[in-house]
ZAKE-506234 format. One record per atom (N, C-alpha, C): residue number from 1; atom name; x negated, z, y negated. Coordinates in nm, 2 decimals. Example, Ala and Ser with C-alpha at 12.3 -4.5 7.8 and 13.67 -1.06 7.14 Angstrom:
2
n, atom, px, pz, py
1, N, -1.32, 0.78, 0.57
1, CA, -1.23, 0.78, 0.45
1, C, -1.32, 0.78, 0.33
2, N, -1.28, 0.71, 0.22
2, CA, -1.37, 0.71, 0.11
2, C, -1.29, 0.79, 0.00
This chain:
168
n, atom, px, pz, py
1, N, -0.81, 4.74, -0.28
1, CA, -0.87, 4.62, -0.23
1, C, -0.80, 4.58, -0.10
2, N, -0.82, 4.45, -0.07
2, CA, -0.75, 4.39, 0.05
2, C, -0.86, 4.32, 0.14
3, N, -0.85, 4.33, 0.27
3, CA, -0.94, 4.27, 0.36
3, C, -0.89, 4.14, 0.41
4, N, -0.98, 4.04, 0.42
4, CA, -0.94, 3.90, 0.46
4, C, -1.06, 3.85, 0.54
5, N, -1.03, 3.75, 0.62
5, CA, -1.13, 3.67, 0.69
5, C, -1.13, 3.53, 0.63
6, N, -1.24, 3.48, 0.58
6, CA, -1.25, 3.35, 0.52
6, C, -1.35, 3.27, 0.59
7, N, -1.34, 3.14, 0.57
7, CA, -1.44, 3.04, 0.62
7, C, -1.54, 3.02, 0.52
8, N, -1.67, 3.04, 0.55
8, CA, -1.78, 3.02, 0.46
8, C, -1.81, 2.87, 0.46
9, N, -1.79, 2.80, 0.35
9, CA, -1.82, 2.66, 0.35
9, C, -1.95, 2.62, 0.30
10, N, -2.03, 2.72, 0.25
10, CA, -2.16, 2.69, 0.21
10, C, -2.26, 2.67, 0.32
11, N, -2.24, 2.74, 0.43
11, CA, -2.33, 2.71, 0.55
11, C, -2.24, 2.65, 0.65
12, N, -2.27, 2.67, 0.78
12, CA, -2.18, 2.62, 0.88
12, C, -2.04, 2.69, 0.87
13, N, -1.94, 2.62, 0.91
13, CA, -1.81, 2.69, 0.90
13, C, -1.79, 2.81, 0.98
14, N, -1.83, 2.93, 0.93
14, CA, -1.83, 3.05, 1.00
14, C, -1.72, 3.14, 0.93
15, N, -1.65, 3.21, 1.01
15, CA, -1.55, 3.31, 0.96
15, C, -1.62, 3.44, 0.93
16, N, -1.60, 3.48, 0.81
16, CA, -1.67, 3.60, 0.76
16, C, -1.56, 3.70, 0.70
17, N, -1.57, 3.83, 0.73
17, CA, -1.48, 3.92, 0.67
17, C, -1.52, 3.94, 0.52
18, N, -1.43, 3.95, 0.43
18, CA, -1.45, 3.98, 0.29
18, C, -1.35, 4.08, 0.24
19, N, -1.38, 4.14, 0.13
19, CA, -1.28, 4.23, 0.06
19, C, -1.25, 4.17, -0.08
20, N, -1.13, 4.16, -0.11
20, CA, -1.09, 4.11, -0.25
20, C, -1.02, 4.23, -0.32
21, N, -1.02, 4.22, -0.45
21, CA, -0.94, 4.31, -0.53
21, C, -0.80, 4.26, -0.52
22, N, -0.70, 4.34, -0.54
22, CA, -0.56, 4.30, -0.53
22, C, -0.53, 4.18, -0.63
23, N, -0.59, 4.18, -0.75
23, CA, -0.56, 4.08, -0.84
23, C, -0.62, 3.95, -0.80
24, N, -0.74, 3.95, -0.74
24, CA, -0.80, 3.83, -0.69
24, C, -0.73, 3.77, -0.57
25, N, -0.69, 3.86, -0.48
25, CA, -0.61, 3.82, -0.37
25, C, -0.48, 3.75, -0.41
26, N, -0.41, 3.81, -0.51
26, CA, -0.29, 3.75, -0.56
26, C, -0.31, 3.61, -0.62
27, N, -0.42, 3.60, -0.69
27, CA, -0.46, 3.47, -0.75
27, C, -0.48, 3.36, -0.64
28, N, -0.55, 3.40, -0.54
28, CA, -0.58, 3.31, -0.43
28, C, -0.45, 3.27, -0.36
29, N, -0.37, 3.37, -0.33
29, CA, -0.24, 3.34, -0.27
29, C, -0.15, 3.25, -0.35
30, N, -0.15, 3.27, -0.48
30, CA, -0.08, 3.19, -0.57
30, C, -0.13, 3.04, -0.57
31, N, -0.26, 3.03, -0.57
31, CA, -0.32, 2.90, -0.57
31, C, -0.29, 2.83, -0.44
32, N, -0.29, 2.90, -0.33
32, CA, -0.26, 2.84, -0.20
32, C, -0.11, 2.80, -0.19
33, N, -0.03, 2.89, -0.25
33, CA, 0.12, 2.85, -0.25
33, C, 0.14, 2.73, -0.34
34, N, 0.07, 2.72, -0.45
34, CA, 0.09, 2.60, -0.54
34, C, 0.04, 2.48, -0.47
35, N, -0.07, 2.49, -0.39
35, CA, -0.13, 2.38, -0.32
35, C, -0.03, 2.34, -0.21
36, N, 0.03, 2.43, -0.14
36, CA, 0.13, 2.39, -0.04
36, C, 0.25, 2.32, -0.09
37, N, 0.30, 2.37, -0.21
37, CA, 0.42, 2.31, -0.27
37, C, 0.38, 2.17, -0.33
38, N, 0.26, 2.16, -0.38
38, CA, 0.22, 2.03, -0.43
38, C, 0.21, 1.93, -0.32
39, N, 0.16, 1.97, -0.20
39, CA, 0.15, 1.88, -0.09
39, C, 0.29, 1.83, -0.04
40, N, 0.39, 1.92, -0.05
40, CA, 0.53, 1.88, -0.01
40, C, 0.59, 1.79, -0.12
41, N, 0.55, 1.81, -0.25
41, CA, 0.61, 1.73, -0.35
41, C, 0.56, 1.58, -0.35
42, N, 0.44, 1.56, -0.30
42, CA, 0.39, 1.42, -0.29
42, C, 0.37, 1.36, -0.43
43, N, 0.32, 1.44, -0.52
43, CA, 0.29, 1.40, -0.66
43, C, 0.14, 1.40, -0.67
44, N, 0.08, 1.29, -0.70
44, CA, -0.07, 1.27, -0.70
44, C, -0.13, 1.37, -0.81
45, N, -0.07, 1.37, -0.93
45, CA, -0.13, 1.45, -1.04
45, C, -0.12, 1.60, -1.01
46, N, -0.01, 1.64, -0.96
46, CA, 0.01, 1.78, -0.93
46, C, -0.08, 1.83, -0.81
47, N, -0.09, 1.74, -0.71
47, CA, -0.17, 1.77, -0.60
47, C, -0.32, 1.77, -0.64
48, N, -0.36, 1.68, -0.72
48, CA, -0.50, 1.68, -0.76
48, C, -0.54, 1.81, -0.85
49, N, -0.44, 1.84, -0.93
49, CA, -0.46, 1.96, -1.01
49, C, -0.46, 2.09, -0.93
50, N, -0.37, 2.10, -0.83
50, CA, -0.37, 2.21, -0.74
50, C, -0.49, 2.22, -0.65
51, N, -0.54, 2.11, -0.61
51, CA, -0.67, 2.11, -0.53
51, C, -0.78, 2.16, -0.61
52, N, -0.80, 2.12, -0.74
52, CA, -0.90, 2.17, -0.83
52, C, -0.89, 2.31, -0.85
53, N, -0.77, 2.36, -0.88
53, CA, -0.75, 2.51, -0.90
53, C, -0.78, 2.59, -0.78
54, N, -0.73, 2.54, -0.66
54, CA, -0.75, 2.62, -0.54
54, C, -0.90, 2.62, -0.50
55, N, -0.97, 2.51, -0.53
55, CA, -1.11, 2.50, -0.50
55, C, -1.19, 2.60, -0.59
56, N, -1.16, 2.60, -0.72
56, CA, -1.23, 2.69, -0.81
56, C, -1.20, 2.84, -0.77
57, N, -1.08, 2.87, -0.73
57, CA, -1.05, 3.01, -0.70
57, C, -1.11, 3.05, -0.56
58, N, -1.12, 2.96, -0.47
58, CA, -1.17, 2.99, -0.34
58, C, -1.07, 3.01, -0.24
59, N, -0.97, 2.92, -0.24
59, CA, -0.86, 2.92, -0.14
59, C, -0.91, 2.88, 0.00
60, N, -0.82, 2.89, 0.09
60, CA, -0.85, 2.86, 0.23
60, C, -0.91, 2.72, 0.25
61, N, -1.02, 2.71, 0.32
61, CA, -1.09, 2.59, 0.34
61, C, -1.00, 2.49, 0.42
62, N, -0.94, 2.53, 0.53
62, CA, -0.85, 2.44, 0.61
62, C, -0.74, 2.39, 0.52
63, N, -0.68, 2.47, 0.44
63, CA, -0.57, 2.43, 0.35
63, C, -0.62, 2.33, 0.25
64, N, -0.74, 2.35, 0.19
64, CA, -0.80, 2.26, 0.10
64, C, -0.83, 2.12, 0.17
65, N, -0.88, 2.13, 0.29
65, CA, -0.91, 2.00, 0.36
65, C, -0.79, 1.92, 0.39
66, N, -0.68, 1.99, 0.43
66, CA, -0.55, 1.93, 0.45
66, C, -0.50, 1.86, 0.32
67, N, -0.51, 1.94, 0.21
67, CA, -0.46, 1.89, 0.09
67, C, -0.54, 1.76, 0.04
68, N, -0.67, 1.77, 0.06
68, CA, -0.75, 1.65, 0.02
68, C, -0.72, 1.53, 0.10
69, N, -0.70, 1.55, 0.23
69, CA, -0.66, 1.44, 0.32
69, C, -0.52, 1.39, 0.28
70, N, -0.43, 1.48, 0.25
70, CA, -0.30, 1.44, 0.20
70, C, -0.31, 1.36, 0.07
71, N, -0.39, 1.40, -0.02
71, CA, -0.41, 1.33, -0.14
71, C, -0.46, 1.19, -0.12
72, N, -0.56, 1.18, -0.03
72, CA, -0.62, 1.04, 0.00
72, C, -0.51, 0.95, 0.07
73, N, -0.43, 1.01, 0.15
73, CA, -0.33, 0.94, 0.22
73, C, -0.22, 0.89, 0.12
74, N, -0.19, 0.98, 0.03
74, CA, -0.09, 0.95, -0.07
74, C, -0.14, 0.83, -0.16
75, N, -0.26, 0.84, -0.20
75, CA, -0.32, 0.73, -0.29
75, C, -0.33, 0.60, -0.21
76, N, -0.36, 0.61, -0.08
76, CA, -0.36, 0.48, 0.00
76, C, -0.22, 0.43, 0.01
77, N, -0.12, 0.51, 0.03
77, CA, 0.02, 0.46, 0.04
77, C, 0.06, 0.40, -0.09
78, N, 0.03, 0.46, -0.20
78, CA, 0.07, 0.40, -0.33
78, C, 0.00, 0.27, -0.36
79, N, -0.13, 0.26, -0.32
79, CA, -0.20, 0.13, -0.34
79, C, -0.14, 0.03, -0.25
80, N, -0.10, 0.06, -0.13
80, CA, -0.04, -0.03, -0.03
80, C, 0.10, -0.08, -0.09
81, N, 0.17, 0.01, -0.14
81, CA, 0.31, -0.02, -0.19
81, C, 0.29, -0.11, -0.31
82, N, 0.19, -0.09, -0.40
82, CA, 0.17, -0.17, -0.52
82, C, 0.13, -0.31, -0.47
83, N, 0.04, -0.32, -0.37
83, CA, 0.00, -0.45, -0.32
83, C, 0.11, -0.53, -0.26
84, N, 0.20, -0.46, -0.19
84, CA, 0.31, -0.53, -0.12
84, C, 0.41, -0.57, -0.23
85, N, 0.43, -0.49, -0.33
85, CA, 0.52, -0.53, -0.44
85, C, 0.47, -0.65, -0.52
86, N, 0.34, -0.65, -0.54
86, CA, 0.28, -0.77, -0.61
86, C, 0.29, -0.89, -0.53
87, N, 0.27, -0.88, -0.40
87, CA, 0.27, -1.00, -0.31
87, C, 0.42, -1.05, -0.30
88, N, 0.51, -0.96, -0.29
88, CA, 0.65, -1.00, -0.29
88, C, 0.70, -1.07, -0.41
89, N, 0.64, -1.03, -0.53
89, CA, 0.67, -1.10, -0.65
89, C, 0.62, -1.24, -0.67
90, N, 0.52, -1.27, -0.59
90, CA, 0.46, -1.41, -0.59
90, C, 0.51, -1.50, -0.49
91, N, 0.60, -1.46, -0.40
91, CA, 0.65, -1.54, -0.30
91, C, 0.74, -1.65, -0.35
92, N, 0.75, -1.76, -0.28
92, CA, 0.69, -1.81, -0.16
92, C, 0.55, -1.85, -0.20
93, N, 0.45, -1.82, -0.11
93, CA, 0.31, -1.85, -0.13
93, C, 0.27, -1.98, -0.06
94, N, 0.19, -2.06, -0.13
94, CA, 0.15, -2.18, -0.06
94, C, 0.00, -2.18, -0.03
95, N, -0.07, -2.07, -0.06
95, CA, -0.21, -2.06, -0.03
95, C, -0.24, -1.92, 0.03
96, N, -0.31, -1.93, 0.14
96, CA, -0.34, -1.80, 0.22
96, C, -0.43, -1.71, 0.14
97, N, -0.50, -1.76, 0.05
97, CA, -0.59, -1.68, -0.03
97, C, -0.51, -1.57, -0.12
98, N, -0.39, -1.60, -0.14
98, CA, -0.31, -1.51, -0.22
98, C, -0.28, -1.38, -0.14
99, N, -0.31, -1.38, -0.01
99, CA, -0.28, -1.27, 0.08
99, C, -0.40, -1.17, 0.08
100, N, -0.51, -1.21, 0.02
100, CA, -0.63, -1.12, 0.02
100, C, -0.61, -0.99, -0.05
101, N, -0.54, -0.98, -0.16
101, CA, -0.52, -0.84, -0.23
101, C, -0.45, -0.74, -0.14
102, N, -0.39, -0.78, -0.03
102, CA, -0.32, -0.69, 0.06
102, C, -0.41, -0.64, 0.17
103, N, -0.52, -0.71, 0.20
103, CA, -0.61, -0.67, 0.31
103, C, -0.67, -0.53, 0.29
104, N, -0.73, -0.51, 0.18
104, CA, -0.81, -0.38, 0.15
104, C, -0.71, -0.26, 0.15
105, N, -0.60, -0.27, 0.08
105, CA, -0.51, -0.15, 0.08
105, C, -0.45, -0.13, 0.22
106, N, -0.43, -0.23, 0.30
106, CA, -0.37, -0.22, 0.43
106, C, -0.48, -0.15, 0.52
107, N, -0.60, -0.19, 0.51
107, CA, -0.71, -0.12, 0.59
107, C, -0.72, 0.02, 0.55
108, N, -0.72, 0.05, 0.42
108, CA, -0.74, 0.19, 0.38
108, C, -0.62, 0.27, 0.42
109, N, -0.50, 0.21, 0.42
109, CA, -0.38, 0.29, 0.46
109, C, -0.39, 0.32, 0.61
110, N, -0.44, 0.23, 0.69
110, CA, -0.46, 0.26, 0.84
110, C, -0.56, 0.37, 0.85
111, N, -0.67, 0.36, 0.78
111, CA, -0.78, 0.46, 0.79
111, C, -0.74, 0.60, 0.75
112, N, -0.65, 0.61, 0.65
112, CA, -0.61, 0.74, 0.59
112, C, -0.49, 0.80, 0.66
113, N, -0.43, 0.72, 0.75
113, CA, -0.31, 0.78, 0.83
113, C, -0.18, 0.77, 0.76
114, N, -0.16, 0.66, 0.68
114, CA, -0.03, 0.64, 0.62
114, C, 0.08, 0.62, 0.73
115, N, 0.20, 0.65, 0.70
115, CA, 0.31, 0.64, 0.80
115, C, 0.31, 0.50, 0.86
116, N, 0.33, 0.50, 0.99
116, CA, 0.33, 0.38, 1.07
116, C, 0.43, 0.28, 1.02
117, N, 0.55, 0.33, 0.98
117, CA, 0.66, 0.24, 0.94
117, C, 0.61, 0.16, 0.81
118, N, 0.54, 0.22, 0.72
118, CA, 0.50, 0.16, 0.60
118, C, 0.39, 0.05, 0.63
119, N, 0.30, 0.09, 0.72
119, CA, 0.20, -0.01, 0.76
119, C, 0.26, -0.13, 0.84
120, N, 0.36, -0.10, 0.92
120, CA, 0.43, -0.21, 0.99
120, C, 0.50, -0.30, 0.90
121, N, 0.56, -0.25, 0.79
121, CA, 0.63, -0.33, 0.70
121, C, 0.53, -0.42, 0.63
122, N, 0.41, -0.37, 0.59
122, CA, 0.31, -0.45, 0.52
122, C, 0.25, -0.56, 0.62
123, N, 0.23, -0.52, 0.74
123, CA, 0.19, -0.62, 0.84
123, C, 0.29, -0.73, 0.86
124, N, 0.42, -0.69, 0.87
124, CA, 0.52, -0.79, 0.88
124, C, 0.53, -0.89, 0.76
125, N, 0.51, -0.83, 0.64
125, CA, 0.50, -0.92, 0.52
125, C, 0.38, -1.01, 0.53
126, N, 0.27, -0.96, 0.58
126, CA, 0.15, -1.05, 0.60
126, C, 0.18, -1.16, 0.69
127, N, 0.24, -1.13, 0.80
127, CA, 0.27, -1.23, 0.90
127, C, 0.37, -1.33, 0.85
128, N, 0.47, -1.29, 0.77
128, CA, 0.57, -1.37, 0.71
128, C, 0.50, -1.47, 0.61
129, N, 0.41, -1.42, 0.53
129, CA, 0.34, -1.50, 0.43
129, C, 0.26, -1.60, 0.50
130, N, 0.19, -1.56, 0.61
130, CA, 0.11, -1.66, 0.68
130, C, 0.20, -1.77, 0.74
131, N, 0.32, -1.74, 0.78
131, CA, 0.41, -1.84, 0.83
131, C, 0.46, -1.93, 0.72
132, N, 0.48, -1.87, 0.60
132, CA, 0.52, -1.96, 0.49
132, C, 0.41, -2.06, 0.45
133, N, 0.29, -2.01, 0.45
133, CA, 0.17, -2.09, 0.42
133, C, 0.16, -2.21, 0.52
134, N, 0.18, -2.17, 0.65
134, CA, 0.17, -2.27, 0.76
134, C, 0.29, -2.37, 0.74
135, N, 0.40, -2.33, 0.71
135, CA, 0.52, -2.42, 0.69
135, C, 0.49, -2.51, 0.57
136, N, 0.44, -2.46, 0.46
136, CA, 0.41, -2.55, 0.35
136, C, 0.30, -2.65, 0.38
137, N, 0.20, -2.61, 0.47
137, CA, 0.10, -2.70, 0.51
137, C, 0.16, -2.81, 0.60
138, N, 0.25, -2.78, 0.68
138, CA, 0.31, -2.88, 0.77
138, C, 0.40, -2.97, 0.69
139, N, 0.47, -2.92, 0.59
139, CA, 0.55, -3.01, 0.50
139, C, 0.46, -3.10, 0.43
140, N, 0.35, -3.05, 0.37
140, CA, 0.26, -3.14, 0.30
140, C, 0.20, -3.25, 0.39
141, N, 0.17, -3.21, 0.51
141, CA, 0.11, -3.31, 0.61
141, C, 0.21, -3.41, 0.65
142, N, 0.33, -3.38, 0.65
142, CA, 0.44, -3.47, 0.69
142, C, 0.49, -3.56, 0.58
143, N, 0.46, -3.53, 0.46
143, CA, 0.51, -3.60, 0.34
143, C, 0.49, -3.75, 0.35
144, N, 0.38, -3.80, 0.40
144, CA, 0.37, -3.95, 0.40
144, C, 0.46, -4.01, 0.50
145, N, 0.51, -3.93, 0.60
145, CA, 0.60, -3.99, 0.70
145, C, 0.75, -3.96, 0.67
146, N, 0.78, -3.92, 0.56
146, CA, 0.91, -3.89, 0.52
146, C, 1.00, -4.01, 0.52
147, N, 1.11, -4.00, 0.58
147, CA, 1.21, -4.12, 0.58
147, C, 1.28, -4.12, 0.45
148, N, 1.31, -4.24, 0.41
148, CA, 1.38, -4.26, 0.28
148, C, 1.53, -4.26, 0.31
149, N, 1.60, -4.19, 0.24
149, CA, 1.75, -4.19, 0.26
149, C, 1.81, -4.32, 0.20
150, N, 1.92, -4.35, 0.23
150, CA, 1.99, -4.47, 0.19
150, C, 2.01, -4.47, 0.04
151, N, 2.02, -4.35, -0.02
151, CA, 2.05, -4.33, -0.16
151, C, 1.92, -4.37, -0.24
152, N, 1.81, -4.35, -0.18
152, CA, 1.68, -4.38, -0.25
152, C, 1.64, -4.53, -0.24
153, N, 1.72, -4.61, -0.16
153, CA, 1.68, -4.75, -0.15
153, C, 1.70, -4.82, -0.28
154, N, 1.64, -4.94, -0.30
154, CA, 1.65, -5.01, -0.42
154, C, 1.80, -5.05, -0.44
155, N, 1.84, -5.05, -0.57
155, CA, 1.97, -5.10, -0.60
155, C, 1.98, -5.25, -0.59
156, N, 2.10, -5.30, -0.56
156, CA, 2.12, -5.44, -0.55
156, C, 2.10, -5.50, -0.69
157, N, 2.07, -5.63, -0.70
157, CA, 2.04, -5.69, -0.83
157, C, 2.17, -5.68, -0.91
158, N, 2.15, -5.67, -1.04
158, CA, 2.26, -5.66, -1.14
158, C, 2.32, -5.80, -1.15
159, N, 2.44, -5.80, -1.21
159, CA, 2.51, -5.93, -1.23
159, C, 2.44, -6.02, -1.33
160, N, 2.35, -5.98, -1.41
160, CA, 2.28, -6.06, -1.50
160, C, 2.15, -6.12, -1.44
161, N, 2.11, -6.08, -1.33
161, CA, 1.99, -6.13, -1.27
161, C, 2.00, -6.27, -1.22
162, N, 1.88, -6.34, -1.21
162, CA, 1.88, -6.48, -1.16
162, C, 1.94, -6.49, -1.02
163, N, 1.92, -6.39, -0.94
163, CA, 1.96, -6.39, -0.80
163, C, 2.12, -6.39, -0.80
164, N, 2.18, -6.31, -0.89
164, CA, 2.32, -6.30, -0.89
164, C, 2.39, -6.43, -0.94
165, N, 2.32, -6.50, -1.04
165, CA, 2.37, -6.62, -1.09
165, C, 2.37, -6.73, -0.98
166, N, 2.26, -6.73, -0.90
166, CA, 2.25, -6.83, -0.80
166, C, 2.35, -6.81, -0.69
167, N, 2.39, -6.68, -0.67
167, CA, 2.48, -6.66, -0.56
167, C, 2.62, -6.70, -0.60
168, N, 2.65, -6.72, -0.72
168, CA, 2.79, -6.76, -0.76
168, C, 2.80, -6.90, -0.74
């Protein structure tokens, strides 16, 4: 048997000494190693599966908490990337309402601790889209005041018109 100290998660987080059989300890260590490698791989399915297995076996609580936080962060990052890609595909936007699908994933990404560079890129896109919308609004407001070019002026009367016959 092997001696370990574990955190008891059923009551307050207390460290308690326990004894495991060698086979149980090797299963716990294998689950913890699989969990650590899944966290590095950044694959949602593998990480979710590793969390479930490690939780069933009774792996380290701090490691499980880190993995769960990592999984939530990864899902928030994927949702933000999907929203950014969808928004980029619809540009140029003429309505600010089209920016709404980016708001929730951006907030969730901030809450879950997604990398600052990814959040900054999404915020930059949001600012760019707002500028595009403002530009389209200004263009629409100025349309009645648009000057006509000389090419758009009426053509002179043709040779068959009454005006051309009188001029001769």
